[in-house]
GUROSE-181866 format. One line per 8 residues: number of its first residue (from 0); their letters; for each residue x, y, z of N, C-alpha, C, CB. Coordinates in Angstrom, 2 decimals. Glycine has a CB too. Layout:
N
NUM) A) X,Y,Z,X,Y,Z,X,Y,Z,X,Y,Z  ...
% end
This chain:
247
0) XXXXXXXX) 24.87,41.19,1.97,26.24,41.73,1.75,26.47,43.01,2.63,26.45,42.08,0.18  27.06,43.07,3.94,27.21,44.03,4.85,28.40,44.97,4.24,27.49,43.39,6.28  28.27,46.31,4.96,29.08,47.30,4.61,30.39,46.85,4.77,28.84,48.46,5.29  30.74,46.06,6.09,32.11,45.85,6.12,32.90,44.71,5.06,32.31,45.50,7.53  31.73,43.75,4.75,32.09,42.92,3.64,32.21,43.36,2.39,31.34,42.01,3.54  31.51,44.38,2.26,31.55,45.23,0.87,33.00,45.98,0.68,30.28,46.47,0.88  33.63,46.65,1.96,34.90,47.12,1.71,35.75,46.36,2.03,35.19,48.16,2.19  35.66,45.13,2.53,36.69,44.05,2.14,36.99,43.54,0.99,36.51,43.08,2.65
8) XXXXXXXX) 35.79,43.39,0.23,35.64,42.87,-0.97,36.09,43.95,-1.94,34.26,42.39,-1.17  36.06,44.89,-1.89,36.79,46.04,-2.79,38.43,46.24,-2.54,36.04,47.55,-2.43  38.71,45.89,-1.16,39.92,46.11,-0.85,40.65,44.96,-1.38,40.08,46.34,0.52  40.30,43.53,-1.48,40.93,42.36,-2.13,40.93,42.50,-3.68,40.18,41.05,-1.72  39.89,43.09,-4.16,40.14,43.57,-5.63,41.10,44.63,-5.77,38.91,44.08,-6.27  41.21,45.19,-5.23,42.48,46.56,-5.32,43.57,45.90,-5.22,42.58,47.83,-4.06  43.92,44.99,-4.12,45.04,44.21,-3.96,45.76,43.38,-4.98,44.74,43.49,-3.10  44.50,42.81,-5.61,44.80,41.91,-6.57,45.14,42.83,-7.55,43.75,40.92,-6.92
16) XXXXXXXX) 44.97,44.00,-7.91,45.18,44.42,-9.26,46.50,45.13,-9.03,43.97,45.34,-9.90  47.18,45.40,-7.75,48.35,45.74,-7.63,49.49,45.01,-7.94,48.41,46.04,-6.66  49.89,45.00,-9.26,50.85,44.15,-10.24,52.05,44.74,-10.12,50.48,44.10,-11.79  53.32,44.18,-10.37,54.43,44.81,-10.61,54.42,45.72,-11.59,55.29,44.03,-10.82  55.37,46.77,-11.47,55.40,47.78,-12.59,55.76,47.19,-14.09,56.47,48.89,-12.19  56.71,46.33,-13.97,56.85,45.69,-15.38,55.61,45.16,-16.03,57.79,44.54,-15.33  54.88,44.59,-15.19,54.09,43.92,-16.00,52.78,44.59,-16.32,53.90,42.71,-15.46  52.87,45.89,-15.55,51.73,46.94,-15.85,52.32,47.78,-17.14,51.41,48.04,-14.39
24) XXXXXXXX) 53.47,47.56,-17.74,54.04,48.36,-18.50,53.39,47.41,-19.96,55.82,48.57,-18.14  53.13,46.13,-19.56,52.71,45.57,-20.79,51.11,45.14,-20.61,53.71,44.30,-21.17  50.56,45.42,-19.61,48.96,45.02,-19.57,48.17,46.36,-19.81,48.46,44.30,-17.97  46.77,46.40,-19.90,46.21,47.63,-19.98,45.79,48.25,-18.61,45.11,47.54,-20.88  45.44,49.37,-18.37,45.18,50.08,-17.26,44.21,49.20,-16.36,44.62,51.45,-17.66  44.71,49.07,-15.23,43.91,48.48,-14.20,42.15,49.17,-13.92,44.91,48.70,-12.84  41.23,48.12,-13.84,40.07,48.70,-13.73,39.93,49.78,-12.46,39.12,47.60,-13.67  38.56,50.48,-12.79,38.07,50.92,-11.56,37.10,50.05,-10.88,37.52,52.14,-11.72
32) XXXXXXXX) 36.94,50.28,-9.39,36.27,49.24,-8.69,35.12,50.23,-7.86,37.43,48.27,-7.66  33.94,49.70,-7.93,32.92,50.73,-7.46,32.19,49.44,-6.35,31.71,51.56,-9.00  31.25,49.66,-5.49,30.32,48.85,-4.49,29.82,49.81,-3.67,31.01,47.71,-3.61  28.88,49.15,-3.19,28.02,49.89,-2.15,26.39,49.46,-2.24,28.18,51.57,-2.43  25.61,50.33,-1.37,24.13,49.97,-1.34,23.32,50.28,-2.72,23.43,50.81,-0.13  22.32,49.79,-2.75,21.70,50.27,-4.09,20.28,50.21,-3.92,22.11,49.41,-5.35  19.55,51.27,-4.14,18.27,51.63,-3.57,17.19,52.10,-5.18,18.63,53.15,-2.25  16.10,51.79,-5.21,15.23,52.05,-6.52,13.93,52.72,-6.04,14.87,50.60,-7.39
40) XXXXXXXX) 13.84,54.08,-6.43,12.67,54.66,-6.05,12.36,54.45,-4.53,11.61,54.13,-6.90  13.64,54.83,-3.85,13.79,55.25,-2.10,13.58,53.59,-1.36,12.10,56.67,-1.41  13.55,52.49,-2.34,13.34,51.45,-1.41,14.75,50.39,-1.98,11.54,50.74,-1.57  15.08,49.72,-1.09,16.39,48.74,-1.18,16.12,48.03,-2.35,16.66,47.66,0.11  17.02,47.96,-3.28,16.84,47.13,-4.47,16.73,45.47,-4.21,18.07,47.45,-5.42  15.83,44.89,-4.94,15.52,43.34,-4.38,16.85,42.74,-4.84,14.02,42.44,-5.12  17.04,41.41,-4.25,18.02,40.52,-4.82,17.91,40.15,-6.12,18.08,39.43,-4.17  18.91,40.27,-6.95,19.03,39.81,-8.48,18.87,41.24,-9.31,17.69,38.57,-8.96
48) XXXXXXXX) 18.45,42.21,-8.81,18.35,43.49,-9.68,19.56,43.98,-10.28,17.83,44.61,-8.92  19.85,44.07,-11.60,20.95,44.46,-12.41,21.43,45.83,-12.25,20.65,44.27,-13.72  22.87,45.99,-11.70,23.25,47.56,-11.66,24.10,47.57,-12.97,24.21,48.14,-10.13  23.88,48.51,-13.53,24.55,48.89,-15.08,25.77,50.22,-15.06,23.05,49.50,-16.22  26.92,49.89,-15.18,27.82,51.14,-15.39,27.83,51.47,-16.85,29.34,50.90,-14.89  27.58,52.85,-17.34,27.89,53.17,-18.69,28.88,54.08,-19.03,26.88,53.58,-19.24  29.64,53.92,-19.85,30.73,54.87,-20.29,30.52,55.20,-22.07,32.36,54.04,-19.91  30.23,56.50,-22.51,29.84,56.97,-23.66,28.77,56.03,-24.28,30.99,57.18,-24.50
56) XXXXXXXX) 27.81,56.08,-23.36,26.48,55.49,-24.00,26.45,53.91,-24.19,26.25,56.16,-25.48  27.73,53.31,-23.82,27.96,52.07,-23.77,28.04,51.25,-22.56,28.91,51.96,-24.34  27.32,50.08,-22.28,27.45,49.16,-21.00,28.79,48.91,-20.97,26.62,47.77,-20.98  29.69,49.33,-19.57,31.02,49.10,-19.37,31.04,47.95,-18.32,31.77,50.40,-18.95  30.19,47.50,-17.61,30.15,46.61,-16.46,28.73,46.38,-16.01,30.96,47.18,-15.31  28.47,45.34,-15.52,27.25,44.84,-14.57,27.22,44.15,-13.41,26.53,44.12,-15.13  26.65,44.18,-12.61,26.49,43.32,-11.53,25.05,43.26,-10.92,27.44,43.72,-10.53  24.87,42.27,-10.13,23.62,41.99,-9.48,23.55,42.20,-8.26,23.23,40.87,-9.62
64) XXXXXXXX) 22.41,42.71,-7.45,22.24,43.19,-6.08,22.09,41.96,-5.43,21.06,44.19,-5.82  22.78,42.08,-4.07,22.66,40.88,-3.37,22.43,41.57,-1.72,24.16,39.81,-3.65  21.36,41.14,-1.36,21.10,41.90,0.25,21.38,43.43,0.17,22.26,41.26,1.55  20.83,44.08,-0.61,20.95,45.51,-0.75,22.29,46.06,-1.16,20.60,46.10,0.47  23.04,45.33,-1.69,24.43,45.90,-1.96,24.96,45.34,-3.35,25.50,45.49,-0.72  25.95,46.02,-4.08,26.49,45.49,-5.22,27.92,45.86,-5.29,25.75,45.92,-6.37  28.62,45.33,-6.27,29.94,45.38,-6.24,30.76,44.80,-7.77,30.28,44.54,-4.93  31.49,45.77,-8.66,32.09,45.40,-9.93,33.11,46.25,-9.96,31.25,45.47,-11.16
72) XXXXXXXX) 34.04,45.68,-11.06,35.10,46.24,-11.73,35.05,46.58,-13.20,36.07,45.45,-11.56  35.19,47.92,-13.39,35.10,48.20,-14.81,36.35,48.51,-15.57,34.25,49.27,-14.98  36.73,47.34,-16.19,37.74,47.55,-16.81,37.91,48.18,-18.27,38.17,46.53,-16.72  39.02,49.01,-18.87,38.95,49.42,-19.89,39.01,48.56,-21.20,39.69,50.21,-19.78  37.92,48.97,-21.98,37.88,47.86,-23.40,38.98,48.27,-24.26,36.35,47.92,-24.45  39.66,46.90,-24.69,40.51,47.05,-25.74,40.19,48.05,-26.92,40.65,45.82,-26.21  41.20,48.72,-27.22,41.16,50.01,-28.11,40.43,51.07,-27.86,40.79,49.78,-29.28  39.95,51.12,-26.69,38.91,52.27,-26.17,40.00,52.87,-25.06,37.16,51.58,-25.37
80) XXXXXXXX) 40.06,54.25,-24.49,40.15,55.06,-23.37,39.34,55.36,-22.59,40.46,55.93,-23.55  39.14,54.75,-21.32,38.12,55.67,-20.34,38.65,56.63,-19.42,37.31,54.83,-19.43  39.84,56.90,-19.40,40.49,58.04,-18.67,39.97,59.40,-18.66,41.70,58.18,-19.12  39.37,59.67,-17.22,38.83,60.88,-17.33,37.13,61.02,-17.57,39.62,61.47,-18.42  36.67,59.86,-18.07,35.44,60.07,-18.90,34.32,59.67,-17.60,35.39,58.93,-20.48  33.29,60.04,-17.86,32.20,59.97,-16.89,31.45,58.78,-16.87,31.30,61.00,-17.08  30.97,58.31,-15.48,30.27,57.00,-15.68,29.22,57.04,-14.92,31.02,55.80,-15.37  28.14,56.49,-15.76,26.54,56.69,-15.22,26.18,55.59,-14.77,25.41,57.10,-16.23
88) XXXXXXXX) 25.19,55.29,-13.82,24.82,54.02,-13.42,23.03,53.95,-13.51,25.49,53.77,-11.84  22.81,52.93,-13.64,21.24,52.37,-13.44,21.16,51.28,-12.49,20.57,51.80,-14.81  20.23,51.10,-11.79,19.62,50.44,-10.97,18.41,49.81,-11.47,19.43,51.15,-9.99  18.48,48.58,-12.16,16.98,48.06,-12.69,16.86,49.02,-13.99,15.50,48.35,-11.43  15.54,49.60,-13.90,15.19,50.38,-15.05,15.54,51.68,-14.52,13.69,50.26,-15.55  15.92,52.21,-13.23,16.04,53.47,-12.87,17.45,54.12,-13.12,15.65,53.52,-11.54  17.45,55.21,-13.22,18.89,56.02,-13.63,19.40,56.66,-12.29,18.64,57.39,-14.88  20.54,56.34,-11.61,20.88,56.96,-10.43,21.19,58.19,-10.68,21.83,56.39,-9.76
96) XXXXXXXX) 21.14,59.00,-9.52,21.56,60.46,-9.59,22.95,60.31,-9.42,20.91,61.46,-8.51  23.93,59.35,-8.84,25.09,59.56,-8.52,26.09,59.09,-9.92,25.30,58.79,-7.14  27.11,59.92,-9.95,27.92,59.76,-11.13,29.29,59.69,-10.80,27.71,60.80,-12.07  30.23,58.99,-11.47,31.62,59.19,-11.19,32.75,59.51,-12.47,31.99,57.92,-10.45  33.98,59.25,-12.18,34.92,59.63,-13.31,35.79,58.46,-13.24,35.73,61.09,-13.17  35.99,57.79,-14.41,36.78,56.76,-14.50,38.33,57.01,-14.59,36.32,56.07,-15.55  38.94,56.01,-13.65,40.37,56.36,-13.74,40.96,55.27,-13.20,40.81,57.62,-13.05  42.13,54.90,-13.95,42.81,53.36,-13.38,43.03,53.12,-12.10,44.16,53.06,-13.86
104) XXXXXXXX) 42.77,52.15,-11.64,42.88,51.76,-10.27,41.96,52.48,-9.18,44.28,51.96,-9.91  40.93,53.34,-9.87,40.10,54.07,-9.15,38.94,53.47,-8.60,39.76,55.03,-9.81  37.97,54.26,-8.11,36.53,53.70,-7.86,36.58,53.90,-6.17,36.26,51.86,-8.49  35.80,52.95,-5.59,35.69,53.25,-3.99,34.12,52.64,-3.91,35.91,55.21,-3.44  33.74,53.21,-2.53,32.30,53.11,-2.19,31.39,53.99,-2.73,32.11,53.20,-0.92  30.50,53.62,-3.43,29.52,54.61,-3.76,28.06,54.02,-4.02,30.01,55.36,-4.98  27.45,54.58,-3.05,25.88,54.03,-2.68,24.99,54.82,-3.87,25.27,54.57,-0.82  24.09,54.11,-4.55,23.50,54.43,-5.72,22.12,54.39,-5.52,23.90,53.62,-6.76
112) XXXXXXXX) 21.51,55.41,-5.60,20.06,55.90,-5.40,19.19,56.25,-6.81,20.14,57.28,-4.46  18.45,55.18,-7.33,17.95,55.45,-8.82,16.38,55.52,-8.50,18.41,54.10,-10.07  16.17,56.49,-9.33,14.56,56.36,-9.46,14.28,56.18,-11.09,13.68,57.89,-8.81  12.84,55.73,-11.17,12.46,55.46,-12.67,12.34,56.75,-13.42,11.06,54.69,-12.80  12.24,57.98,-12.73,11.77,58.95,-13.47,13.26,59.87,-13.71,10.44,59.70,-12.67  13.36,60.87,-14.33,14.32,61.45,-14.50,15.29,61.83,-13.34,13.91,62.31,-15.11  16.56,62.06,-13.23,17.26,62.11,-11.95,17.02,63.85,-11.52,19.07,61.54,-12.16  17.21,63.70,-10.29,16.79,65.22,-9.89,17.90,66.42,-10.54,16.79,65.33,-8.04
120) XXXXXXXX) 17.42,67.45,-10.70,17.92,68.53,-11.51,19.32,69.01,-10.75,16.75,69.76,-11.63  19.39,68.91,-9.27,20.61,69.32,-8.45,21.65,68.15,-8.65,20.24,69.55,-6.80  21.58,66.95,-9.21,22.47,66.04,-9.23,23.82,66.63,-9.76,21.95,64.96,-9.97  24.91,66.25,-9.24,26.01,66.81,-9.34,27.10,65.80,-9.82,26.27,67.43,-8.14  27.82,65.82,-10.28,29.06,64.50,-10.64,29.76,64.49,-9.28,30.42,64.87,-12.11  29.92,63.15,-8.88,30.38,62.64,-7.66,32.21,62.48,-7.99,29.45,61.06,-7.30  32.91,63.36,-7.35,34.58,62.89,-7.91,34.93,61.66,-7.42,35.87,63.87,-7.41  35.85,60.81,-7.96,36.37,59.36,-7.69,36.68,59.46,-6.46,37.55,58.79,-8.49
128) XXXXXXXX) 36.30,58.29,-5.75,36.58,58.13,-4.48,37.89,57.21,-4.24,35.37,57.61,-3.86  39.03,57.73,-3.32,40.05,57.31,-3.17,39.97,55.49,-2.97,40.56,58.18,-2.09  40.76,54.44,-3.40,40.38,53.27,-3.12,40.64,53.04,-1.60,41.02,52.36,-4.01  39.98,52.04,-0.95,39.93,51.84,0.69,40.58,50.48,0.65,38.26,51.84,1.53  41.42,50.40,1.55,42.09,49.39,1.81,41.84,49.04,3.20,43.38,49.58,1.48  41.47,47.91,3.64,41.24,47.53,4.92,41.37,46.20,5.39,40.14,47.88,5.19  41.36,45.66,6.41,41.76,44.26,6.80,40.34,43.67,6.51,42.39,44.04,8.47  40.57,42.33,5.92,39.29,41.32,5.81,38.31,41.10,7.06,39.85,39.88,5.48
136) XXXXXXXX) 37.25,41.07,7.14,36.60,40.87,8.49,36.52,39.50,8.46,35.19,41.56,8.76  36.05,39.11,10.06,35.77,37.76,10.13,34.71,37.26,9.76,35.87,37.35,11.14  34.60,35.96,9.26,33.44,35.44,8.58,32.09,35.46,9.45,33.76,34.00,8.15  31.23,35.71,8.99,30.06,35.93,9.57,29.33,34.39,10.08,29.21,36.80,8.49  28.41,34.44,10.98,27.92,33.18,11.58,26.78,32.85,10.32,27.21,33.40,13.35  26.69,31.48,10.34,25.49,31.15,9.35,24.02,31.90,9.80,25.25,29.39,9.36  23.50,31.60,8.65,22.05,32.20,8.90,20.93,30.97,9.70,21.38,32.69,7.17  19.94,31.64,10.32,19.16,30.48,10.81,18.53,29.59,9.91,18.20,30.90,11.58
144) XXXXXXXX) 18.34,28.37,10.16,17.54,27.72,9.06,16.35,28.00,8.70,17.41,26.60,9.22  15.81,27.89,7.50,14.68,28.40,6.86,13.45,27.44,7.44,14.88,28.37,5.18  12.24,27.77,7.27,11.08,26.90,7.73,11.10,25.86,6.70,9.60,27.66,7.84  10.17,24.62,6.96,10.20,23.57,5.94,9.05,24.42,4.97,9.73,21.81,6.58  9.24,23.78,3.75,8.39,24.25,2.80,7.05,23.47,2.77,9.07,24.22,1.51  5.78,24.17,2.12,4.24,23.39,2.46,4.12,22.06,1.71,2.82,24.36,1.91  3.93,21.10,2.10,4.08,19.76,1.49,3.04,20.12,0.27,3.64,18.33,2.58  3.56,19.40,-0.96,2.98,19.37,-2.23,1.66,18.51,-2.37,3.99,18.90,-3.15
152) XXXXXXXX) 0.91,18.61,-3.07,-0.36,18.11,-3.35,-0.22,16.56,-3.54,-0.97,18.84,-4.59  -0.89,15.73,-2.98,-1.10,14.11,-3.06,-1.01,13.86,-4.59,-2.70,13.52,-2.40  0.01,12.80,-5.12,-0.04,12.26,-6.42,-1.54,11.58,-6.83,1.13,11.19,-6.49  -1.52,11.28,-8.37,-2.53,10.64,-8.79,-2.72,9.45,-8.39,-2.56,10.63,-9.86  -3.90,8.71,-8.36,-3.82,7.25,-7.56,-3.29,6.16,-8.67,-5.52,6.72,-6.90  -2.35,5.31,-8.43,-2.07,4.34,-9.61,-2.86,3.74,-9.91,-1.24,3.50,-9.59  -2.29,3.02,-11.01,-3.15,1.73,-11.68,-3.40,0.79,-10.71,-2.41,0.91,-12.87  -4.66,-0.30,-11.01,-4.49,-1.58,-10.33,-3.38,-2.50,-10.59,-5.54,-2.28,-10.54
160) XXXXXXXX) -3.05,-2.91,-9.80,-1.93,-4.19,-9.92,-2.51,-5.39,-10.34,-1.21,-4.59,-8.55  -1.63,-6.33,-11.40,-2.10,-7.65,-11.88,-2.39,-8.38,-10.41,-0.88,-8.48,-12.94  -3.49,-9.25,-10.91,-4.27,-10.24,-10.14,-3.08,-11.30,-9.35,-5.39,-11.11,-11.29  -3.09,-11.46,-8.20,-1.92,-12.33,-7.82,-2.46,-13.91,-7.98,-1.39,-11.96,-6.16  -1.21,-14.99,-7.80,-1.35,-16.21,-8.18,-2.52,-16.75,-6.91,0.23,-16.98,-8.30  -3.19,-17.82,-7.40,-4.18,-18.60,-6.67,-3.49,-19.23,-5.11,-4.67,-19.90,-7.78  -3.91,-19.10,-4.01,-3.28,-19.71,-2.99,-3.62,-21.14,-2.75,-3.52,-18.99,-1.89  -2.51,-21.87,-2.09,-2.59,-23.08,-2.03,-3.90,-23.85,-1.22,-1.39,-23.33,-1.55
168) XXXXXXXX) -4.29,-24.85,-1.56,-5.57,-25.36,-1.07,-5.12,-25.54,0.43,-6.15,-26.82,-1.86  -6.56,-25.27,1.18,-6.54,-25.38,2.67,-6.48,-26.83,3.24,-7.79,-24.71,3.20  -5.96,-26.99,4.66,-6.04,-28.13,5.00,-7.47,-28.83,5.29,-5.26,-28.13,5.96  -7.70,-30.14,5.00,-8.94,-30.60,5.39,-9.12,-30.19,7.00,-9.02,-32.21,5.09  -10.57,-30.11,7.31,-11.29,-29.72,8.41,-11.24,-31.12,9.47,-12.88,-29.22,7.87  -11.34,-30.86,10.72,-11.44,-32.22,11.41,-12.54,-32.94,11.34,-11.24,-32.15,12.66  -12.75,-34.24,11.69,-13.89,-34.87,11.53,-14.92,-34.52,12.41,-13.70,-36.08,11.58  -16.17,-34.40,12.03,-17.37,-33.81,13.24,-17.37,-35.30,14.17,-19.43,-33.33,12.37
176) XXXXXXXX) -17.93,-34.96,15.40,-18.35,-35.96,16.36,-19.60,-36.49,15.89,-18.48,-35.44,17.76  -19.83,-38.07,16.40,-20.77,-38.88,16.02,-21.96,-38.58,16.62,-20.44,-40.09,16.20  -23.42,-38.19,16.12,-24.37,-38.26,16.67,-25.06,-39.20,17.64,-24.80,-38.10,15.96  -25.52,-38.70,18.31,-26.31,-39.81,19.27,-27.32,-40.48,18.73,-26.93,-39.25,20.46  -27.57,-41.63,19.64,-28.68,-42.80,18.76,-30.11,-41.95,19.01,-28.80,-44.81,19.64  -30.88,-41.76,17.87,-32.29,-41.06,17.85,-33.30,-41.82,18.52,-32.81,-40.82,16.44  -34.29,-41.12,19.08,-35.34,-42.01,20.03,-36.18,-42.88,19.11,-36.44,-41.03,20.96  -36.68,-43.71,20.05,-37.57,-44.92,19.19,-38.75,-44.24,18.61,-38.20,-46.26,20.22
184) XXXXXXXX) -39.34,-44.78,17.60,-40.47,-44.09,16.89,-41.73,-44.48,17.68,-40.58,-44.53,15.30  -42.81,-43.94,17.25,-43.91,-44.31,17.89,-44.33,-45.72,17.19,-44.99,-43.14,17.83  -45.38,-46.22,18.12,-46.16,-47.39,18.04,-47.08,-47.36,16.64,-47.06,-47.49,19.40  -46.71,-48.31,15.73,-47.58,-48.62,14.59,-49.10,-48.30,14.70,-47.46,-50.02,14.32  -50.00,-48.14,13.67,-51.33,-48.24,14.16,-51.90,-49.73,14.10,-52.20,-47.29,13.35  -52.74,-50.44,15.31,-52.93,-51.67,15.17,-53.69,-52.29,13.52,-53.76,-51.90,16.46  -53.19,-53.29,13.07,-53.76,-54.01,11.64,-55.10,-54.17,11.93,-53.09,-55.54,11.17  -55.85,-54.43,10.66,-57.05,-54.55,10.65,-57.55,-55.93,11.15,-57.42,-54.24,9.44
192) XXXXXXXX) -58.62,-56.38,11.37,-58.94,-57.92,11.96,-58.74,-58.71,10.56,-60.75,-58.19,12.74  -58.33,-59.88,10.88,-58.21,-60.93,9.72,-59.51,-61.31,9.26,-57.46,-62.23,10.15  -59.37,-62.17,8.07,-61.03,-62.92,7.89,-61.07,-64.14,8.56,-61.52,-63.33,6.25  -62.34,-64.31,8.64,-62.58,-65.61,9.61,-62.10,-66.89,9.13,-64.08,-65.86,9.88  -61.48,-67.90,9.68,-61.21,-68.90,9.43,-62.35,-69.97,8.79,-60.66,-69.15,10.47  -61.77,-71.14,7.79,-62.64,-71.83,7.33,-63.31,-72.92,8.23,-62.13,-72.26,6.30  -64.65,-73.20,8.23,-65.31,-73.93,9.10,-64.83,-74.98,9.33,-66.39,-74.11,8.87  -64.55,-75.66,10.83,-63.93,-77.07,10.74,-64.85,-77.98,10.45,-63.27,-77.53,11.94
200) XXXXXXXX) -63.95,-79.24,10.06,-64.70,-80.34,9.49,-66.00,-80.88,10.60,-63.52,-81.58,9.15  -66.81,-81.57,9.99,-67.81,-82.03,10.91,-67.46,-83.50,11.75,-69.13,-82.18,10.01  -67.81,-83.14,12.91,-67.03,-84.21,13.78,-67.98,-85.79,13.41,-67.12,-83.66,15.79  -67.22,-86.87,14.01,-67.77,-88.01,13.66,-69.37,-88.31,14.15,-66.83,-88.98,14.18  -70.02,-88.87,13.53,-71.49,-89.33,13.91,-71.37,-90.05,15.43,-72.15,-90.53,12.65  -72.22,-89.37,16.08,-72.19,-90.14,17.34,-72.99,-91.50,17.32,-72.74,-89.24,18.46  -72.94,-92.34,18.31,-73.52,-93.56,18.33,-74.94,-93.85,18.06,-73.28,-93.98,19.40  -75.16,-94.49,17.62,-76.72,-94.90,17.42,-77.76,-94.64,18.43,-76.83,-96.31,17.24
208) XXXXXXXX) -78.70,-93.97,18.39,-79.44,-93.58,19.62,-80.25,-94.79,20.06,-80.40,-92.32,19.38  -80.99,-94.57,21.34,-81.91,-95.79,21.67,-83.13,-95.67,21.01,-82.21,-95.96,23.16  -83.94,-96.62,21.21,-85.32,-96.67,20.48,-86.08,-95.74,21.21,-86.07,-98.10,20.44  -86.73,-95.11,20.54,-87.92,-94.41,21.20,-87.62,-92.98,21.96,-88.51,-95.41,22.27  -88.04,-92.22,22.67,-88.07,-90.98,22.77,-86.58,-90.83,23.81,-89.65,-90.46,23.35  -86.11,-91.59,24.32,-84.60,-91.65,25.03,-83.53,-91.75,24.11,-84.40,-92.88,25.98  -84.02,-92.40,23.01,-82.87,-92.42,22.17,-82.69,-90.96,21.25,-83.04,-93.74,21.22  -83.91,-90.52,21.03,-83.97,-89.12,20.28,-83.59,-87.96,21.18,-85.45,-88.82,19.72
216) XXXXXXXX) -83.73,-88.13,22.30,-83.26,-87.14,23.43,-81.66,-87.12,23.41,-83.83,-87.65,25.00  -81.36,-88.45,23.52,-79.79,-88.58,23.70,-79.10,-88.23,22.23,-79.35,-90.26,24.23  -79.73,-88.65,21.36,-79.34,-87.97,20.09,-79.08,-86.58,19.97,-80.25,-88.17,19.22  -80.02,-85.95,20.23,-80.42,-84.24,20.18,-79.27,-83.69,21.32,-82.42,-83.80,20.80  -79.14,-84.21,22.37,-78.19,-83.60,22.97,-76.77,-83.80,22.82,-78.45,-83.72,24.00  -76.41,-84.62,22.12,-75.01,-84.98,21.37,-75.00,-84.00,20.29,-74.86,-86.60,20.73  -75.80,-83.77,19.86,-75.71,-82.75,18.31,-75.34,-81.49,19.00,-77.40,-82.48,17.21  -76.26,-80.98,20.01,-75.79,-79.74,20.51,-74.21,-79.64,20.99,-76.71,-79.42,21.64
224) XXXXXXXX) -73.82,-80.59,21.89,-72.54,-80.76,22.55,-71.54,-80.64,21.12,-72.46,-82.37,23.50  -71.72,-81.21,19.74,-70.80,-80.96,19.03,-71.04,-79.75,18.39,-70.54,-81.90,18.30  -72.29,-79.27,18.10,-72.23,-77.97,17.61,-71.48,-76.80,18.51,-73.63,-77.61,17.37  -71.51,-77.04,19.93,-70.66,-75.99,20.91,-69.30,-76.32,20.79,-71.04,-76.05,22.53  -68.81,-77.56,20.34,-67.51,-77.75,20.38,-67.18,-77.06,18.93,-67.11,-79.34,20.62  -67.96,-77.19,17.65,-67.56,-76.81,16.74,-67.47,-75.30,16.64,-68.16,-77.39,15.95  -68.10,-74.41,17.10,-68.42,-72.98,17.47,-67.03,-72.89,18.35,-70.07,-72.68,18.39  -66.86,-73.31,19.42,-65.54,-72.86,20.03,-64.37,-73.11,19.23,-65.29,-73.49,21.31
232) XXXXXXXX) -64.08,-74.11,18.28,-62.99,-74.50,17.75,-63.06,-73.14,16.73,-62.97,-76.12,17.14  -64.18,-72.60,16.31,-64.09,-71.60,15.04,-63.61,-70.53,15.51,-65.36,-71.23,14.28  -64.36,-70.06,16.91,-63.98,-68.82,17.70,-62.36,-68.93,18.10,-64.98,-68.71,19.12  -61.85,-70.09,18.44,-60.47,-70.14,18.57,-59.58,-69.98,17.27,-60.19,-71.38,19.19  -59.78,-70.31,16.17,-59.24,-70.07,14.99,-59.08,-68.76,14.69,-59.87,-70.63,14.07  -60.44,-68.20,14.84,-60.48,-66.84,14.09,-59.60,-65.97,15.41,-62.40,-66.19,13.66  -59.60,-66.28,16.47,-58.68,-65.21,17.41,-56.91,-65.65,17.09,-59.16,-65.52,19.44  -56.74,-66.84,16.89,-55.49,-66.90,16.31,-55.23,-66.28,14.80,-55.17,-68.30,16.35
240) XXXXXXX) -56.12,-66.15,14.16,-55.78,-65.31,12.79,-55.41,-64.02,13.35,-57.09,-65.13,11.64  -56.46,-63.34,14.13,-56.41,-61.98,14.42,-55.00,-61.54,15.02,-57.53,-61.67,15.36  -54.89,-62.67,16.26,-53.50,-62.36,16.84,-52.16,-62.24,15.63,-53.19,-63.69,17.97  -52.45,-63.06,14.91,-50.92,-63.28,13.95,-51.29,-61.83,12.90,-50.79,-65.34,12.72  -52.32,-61.37,12.57,-52.27,-60.10,12.06,-51.68,-58.94,12.69,-53.38,-59.80,11.83  -52.07,-58.94,13.85,-51.47,-57.87,14.99,-50.00,-57.91,15.16,-52.06,-58.17,16.47  -49.59,-59.23,14.93,-47.86,-59.07,14.97,-47.29,-58.59,13.79,-47.07,-60.45,15.20
% end
C-alpha cells in the first residue's frame, strides 16, 4: 500500500463519516481514523503483522500490515467516552513510541515506529492530526506475474491392474511349400550265393557196345560224353539259381 493510496483510503473513510447533522444527533461520535507506515525494531513490519490501538488499557481497534502500511478506524465503544483520551499503539509485540489523542472524526497519517523493548524516554505524545482529504489516485498497474512454483515430488506407484481378457486366436499360417524328391538310395549289398541245385537225372543208357575192345572203347567214350553233359547241366542250373538270388 503506497502513501498516496493510504491517504486516499483515509480520505474515503472520512467522507463516509460525514453524515447529516440530524443523523449525527442520534448516532454515536464518529470514529478517529489513523494510517501510515509501521516498523518494528527499525525494520518494516512484515505482511500480516497486527497493529493494535489501546485506550484505557483496552484494545480499541486492530489492523494488519500490508506492504509496510496499516490503516484503521477507532470507534467509541457504547457506554464509554474516548474524547480527549490517549491512544497508544503496538506493532506486533513492540510498543510504538508514537501516541495520539482520540477525538471524534479525528486522526490522520501516523507512522508507527515500535521496538520490542521499552519506548525511548524522550517519546512525547503527538497531537491529533487534522483529517487529510484528497482526491482518489488512479489505480496502479497490476504487478508482474510470479515465477512458477517448484514441481512437487512424484506420487507413489499405483497398484497393478487386473489381467486383461485373453486375445482372439490368431489366423492359421500359410501352407508350406512341397519338398523336392529325395535322392535315390545307395545300391544294396549283393546277396549270398544260393545252394547248389539237385543233380540231374541219369541220361538213358547208350546202345549196346560192340563186341570186343571196340565196343568197350565206344561205350567208354559215350559215358564220358554223358558225364560232361550232366556236369554242364548242373553248372547251368547252379548259375540260374545264383542269378535269381541276386535279383
